[in-house]
One Martini backbone bead per residue (centre of mass of N, CA, C, O) as a GRO file, in nm:
protein
  201
    1MET     BB    1   1.314  -1.173  -0.008
    2PHE     BB    2   1.344  -1.045   0.281
    3ARG     BB    3   1.233  -1.234   0.576
    4PRO     BB    4   1.104  -1.135   0.842
    5CYS     BB    5   1.108  -1.247   1.185
    6VAL     BB    6   0.780  -1.224   1.333
    7THR     BB    7   0.651  -1.230   1.670
    8ILE     BB    8   0.417  -1.188   1.880
    9GLY     BB    9   0.600  -1.124   2.182
   10SER     BB   10   0.874  -1.115   2.088
   11ALA     BB   11   1.189  -0.992   2.084
   12ARG     BB   12   1.180  -0.902   1.790
   13TRP     BB   13   0.932  -0.720   1.817
   14VAL     BB   14   1.053  -0.524   2.020
   15VAL     BB   15   1.288  -0.431   1.846
   16LEU     BB   16   1.113  -0.326   1.609
   17GLY     BB   17   0.958  -0.119   1.777
   18ILE     BB   18   1.204   0.052   1.846
   19LEU     BB   19   1.293   0.112   1.553
   20LEU     BB   20   1.030   0.262   1.474
   21VAL     BB   21   1.059   0.492   1.673
   22VAL     BB   22   1.326   0.595   1.565
   23ALA     BB   23   1.223   0.642   1.271
   24ALA     BB   24   1.012   0.861   1.354
   25ILE     BB   25   1.241   1.063   1.444
   26VAL     BB   26   1.464   0.931   1.225
   27PRO     BB   27   1.451   0.918   0.912
   28LEU     BB   28   1.500   0.633   0.703
   29ARG     BB   29   1.600   0.421   0.482
   30SER     BB   30   1.451   0.158   0.368
   31THR     BB   31   1.515  -0.221   0.369
   32ALA     BB   32   1.223  -0.296   0.477
   33SER     BB   33   0.938  -0.390   0.557
   34VAL     BB   34   0.650  -0.317   0.752
   35PRO     BB   35   0.499  -0.401   1.034
   36LEU     BB   36   0.159  -0.516   1.110
   37PRO     BB   37   0.193  -0.431   1.374
   38PRO     BB   38   0.242  -0.085   1.416
   39GLY     BB   39   0.364   0.083   1.209
   40GLY     BB   40   0.407   0.378   0.999
   41LEU     BB   41   0.674   0.462   0.863
   42LEU     BB   42   0.819   0.399   0.523
   43GLY     BB   43   1.020   0.575   0.401
   44GLY     BB   44   1.225   0.468   0.113
   45GLY     BB   45   1.153   0.194   0.076
   46THR     BB   46   1.172  -0.096  -0.143
   47THR     BB   47   1.347  -0.387  -0.276
   48ALA     BB   48   1.452  -0.673  -0.434
   49ALA     BB   49   1.739  -0.656  -0.312
   50HIS     BB   50   1.635  -0.645  -0.010
   51GLU     BB   51   1.366  -0.830  -0.113
   52PRO     BB   52   1.361  -1.116  -0.292
   53ASP     BB   53   1.050  -1.212  -0.231
   54LEU     BB   54   0.918  -1.002  -0.438
   55VAL     BB   55   0.973  -1.201  -0.649
   56GLY     BB   56   0.729  -1.252  -0.915
   57PRO     BB   57   0.436  -1.335  -1.038
   58ILE     BB   58   0.155  -1.225  -1.193
   59VAL     BB   59  -0.179  -1.359  -1.122
   60ASN     BB   60  -0.329  -1.070  -1.104
   61ASN     BB   61  -0.502  -0.794  -1.296
   62ILE     BB   62  -0.658  -0.473  -1.217
   63PHE     BB   63  -0.857  -0.203  -1.349
   64PHE     BB   64  -1.003   0.078  -1.172
   65PRO     BB   65  -1.227   0.300  -1.229
   66PHE     BB   66  -1.257   0.650  -1.111
   67VAL     BB   67  -1.469   0.891  -0.917
   68ILE     BB   68  -1.429   1.206  -0.742
   69ARG     BB   69  -1.663   1.399  -0.560
   70ASN     BB   70  -1.810   1.657  -0.440
   71ALA     BB   71  -2.090   1.803  -0.304
   72GLN     BB   72  -2.122   1.969  -0.594
   73GLY     BB   73  -2.000   1.755  -0.831
   74ALA     BB   74  -1.707   1.789  -0.852
   75VAL     BB   75  -1.411   1.694  -0.985
   76MET     BB   76  -1.125   1.588  -0.799
   77CYS     BB   77  -1.084   1.270  -0.886
   78GLN     BB   78  -0.937   1.071  -1.152
   79GLY     BB   79  -0.896   0.717  -1.262
   80ARG     BB   80  -0.677   0.443  -1.164
   81LEU     BB   81  -0.682   0.124  -1.006
   82GLN     BB   82  -0.421  -0.085  -0.946
   83ASN     BB   83  -0.468  -0.446  -0.893
   84TYR     BB   84  -0.226  -0.682  -0.766
   85VAL     BB   85  -0.079  -1.020  -0.774
   86VAL     BB   86   0.198  -1.171  -0.603
   87ARG     BB   87   0.414  -1.454  -0.631
   88SER     BB   88   0.654  -1.584  -0.459
   89ASN     BB   89   0.939  -1.762  -0.540
   90GLN     BB   90   1.027  -1.837  -0.243
   91THR     BB   91   0.734  -1.871  -0.068
   92HIS     BB   92   0.440  -1.841  -0.224
   93ASP     BB   93   0.339  -1.587  -0.138
   94LEU     BB   94   0.122  -1.308  -0.109
   95HIS     BB   95   0.104  -0.995  -0.291
   96PHE     BB   96  -0.053  -0.670  -0.253
   97TYR     BB   97  -0.127  -0.427  -0.501
   98TYR     BB   98  -0.094  -0.059  -0.553
   99HIS     BB   99  -0.201   0.180  -0.825
  100LEU     BB  100  -0.204   0.513  -0.917
  101THR     BB  101  -0.349   0.629  -1.232
  102GLY     BB  102  -0.438   0.887  -1.436
  103LEU     BB  103  -0.459   1.153  -1.288
  104ARG     BB  104  -0.739   1.386  -1.239
  105GLY     BB  105  -0.898   1.728  -1.131
  106GLY     BB  106  -0.719   1.905  -0.890
  107GLY     BB  107  -0.692   1.739  -0.662
  108ARG     BB  108  -0.630   1.515  -0.376
  109MET     BB  109  -0.472   1.238  -0.261
  110LEU     BB  110  -0.471   1.090   0.067
  111SER     BB  111  -0.595   0.781   0.069
  112VAL     BB  112  -0.582   0.413   0.134
  113LEU     BB  113  -0.842   0.169   0.191
  114THR     BB  114  -0.818  -0.181   0.288
  115ALA     BB  115  -0.982  -0.509   0.229
  116VAL     BB  116  -0.903  -0.807   0.399
  117PHE     BB  117  -0.636  -0.810   0.678
  118PRO     BB  118  -0.600  -1.004   0.962
  119GLY     BB  119  -0.316  -1.076   0.948
  120PRO     BB  120   0.006  -1.089   0.917
  121VAL     BB  121   0.196  -0.803   0.796
  122PHE     BB  122   0.356  -0.623   0.525
  123VAL     BB  123   0.472  -0.288   0.438
  124ASP     BB  124   0.511  -0.090   0.126
  125TRP     BB  125   0.724   0.053  -0.121
  126ARG     BB  126   0.851   0.082  -0.447
  127ALA     BB  127   1.200   0.179  -0.542
  128ASP     BB  128   1.221   0.080  -0.802
  129GLN     BB  129   1.186   0.040  -1.156
  130LEU     BB  130   0.889   0.182  -1.139
  131PRO     BB  131   0.609   0.322  -1.171
  132GLY     BB  132   0.604   0.644  -1.060
  133THR     BB  133   0.630   0.916  -0.791
  134VAL     BB  134   0.426   0.875  -0.535
  135PRO     BB  135   0.440   0.788  -0.209
  136PRO     BB  136   0.371   0.659   0.066
  137VAL     BB  137   0.440   0.744   0.429
  138ARG     BB  138   0.201   0.571   0.565
  139ALA     BB  139   0.082   0.308   0.795
  140ALA     BB  140  -0.230   0.138   0.903
  141ARG     BB  141  -0.432  -0.017   1.131
  142VAL     BB  142  -0.793  -0.070   1.100
  143GLY     BB  143  -1.006  -0.248   1.291
  144GLY     BB  144  -0.789  -0.511   1.239
  145SER     BB  145  -0.847  -0.548   0.884
  146LEU     BB  146  -0.750  -0.267   0.805
  147ILE     BB  147  -0.564  -0.077   0.551
  148GLN     BB  148  -0.371   0.234   0.560
  149PHE     BB  149  -0.266   0.476   0.323
  150PHE     BB  150  -0.047   0.766   0.326
  151PHE     BB  151  -0.002   1.083   0.212
  152GLN     BB  152   0.159   1.354   0.181
  153ALA     BB  153   0.114   1.652   0.279
  154PRO     BB  154  -0.158   1.741   0.075
  155GLY     BB  155  -0.098   1.524  -0.143
  156LEU     BB  156  -0.186   1.373  -0.440
  157LEU     BB  157  -0.182   1.504  -0.737
  158CYS     BB  158  -0.456   1.546  -0.978
  159GLU     BB  159  -0.242   1.530  -1.242
  160GLN     BB  160  -0.078   1.444  -1.528
  161SER     BB  161   0.219   1.537  -1.440
  162ALA     BB  162   0.178   1.378  -1.122
  163GLY     BB  163  -0.059   1.140  -1.138
  164GLU     BB  164   0.136   0.903  -0.970
  165SER     BB  165   0.198   0.632  -0.802
  166ARG     BB  166   0.352   0.421  -0.625
  167PRO     BB  167   0.396   0.109  -0.559
  168PHE     BB  168   0.200  -0.068  -0.315
  169PHE     BB  169   0.204  -0.305  -0.025
  170ILE     BB  170   0.089  -0.639   0.085
  171LYS     BB  171   0.239  -0.878   0.290
  172THR     BB  172   0.176  -1.224   0.300
  173THR     BB  173   0.083  -1.580   0.391
  174ALA     BB  174  -0.085  -1.634   0.160
  175GLN     BB  175  -0.213  -1.874  -0.104
  176ARG     BB  176  -0.486  -1.722  -0.141
  177PHE     BB  177  -0.750  -1.559  -0.341
  178LYS     BB  178  -0.998  -1.283  -0.373
  179PRO     BB  179  -1.264  -1.068  -0.524
  180ALA     BB  180  -1.384  -0.944  -0.205
  181GLY     BB  181  -1.296  -0.671  -0.163
  182GLN     BB  182  -1.223  -0.327  -0.033
  183THR     BB  183  -1.167   0.008  -0.169
  184THR     BB  184  -1.077   0.330  -0.037
  185LEU     BB  185  -1.084   0.661  -0.170
  186PHE     BB  186  -0.918   0.961  -0.062
  187ALA     BB  187  -1.014   1.298  -0.113
  188THR     BB  188  -1.063   1.605  -0.172
  189GLY     BB  189  -1.412   1.620  -0.094
  190GLY     BB  190  -1.388   1.288  -0.108
  191LYS     BB  191  -1.511   0.954  -0.209
  192THR     BB  192  -1.445   0.599  -0.295
  193VAL     BB  193  -1.581   0.273  -0.368
  194ILE     BB  194  -1.410  -0.043  -0.435
  195PRO     BB  195  -1.512  -0.330  -0.549
  196GLY     BB  196  -1.324  -0.637  -0.594
  197THR     BB  197  -1.078  -0.661  -0.449
  198PHE     BB  198  -0.802  -0.805  -0.328
  199GLU     BB  199  -0.785  -1.095  -0.106
  200PRO     BB  200  -0.748  -1.309   0.124
  201GLN     BB  201  -0.840  -1.677   0.173
   0.00000   0.00000   0.00000
């Protein structure tokens, strides 16, 4: 994949910051993943053609079943969170992927918050021929080491006919990982916390 060279405080970072502001005003189709910080709109996603270092083997893959209920106990959204790790063939760095699938319940998925990612990262969603229909539209760093992906309001509908996200990812420079992270799924009326998701080590 194309590996943007960004250093905090460098001229390149300033230029990218300006480009992100422009993109927020006039959304364009993305051709490369977005650096965090500053984060913001994810545009039209990215592909292996645009970023060849996205290509690599899946080194671990887990499906986490979940149920989100409202205060009255009604199921708002349930399904599975697929969490997998890809090692780039080009850089050997690790990319951490998330994919919501099999959703049902009648509510809407609002956002996904995951930890812990303290270092410099890039984020986006995959626009190639991968499963899923609805991508996140925005990403932000929260509290220094948490990263949150947001779906377009009013959210990703949790029903079988439409209930599957596009795969979205966090691209890191890590060489190792561990199943010690935590991912929180926010839906209309409630949330659920999934322990044991992958994070850099």
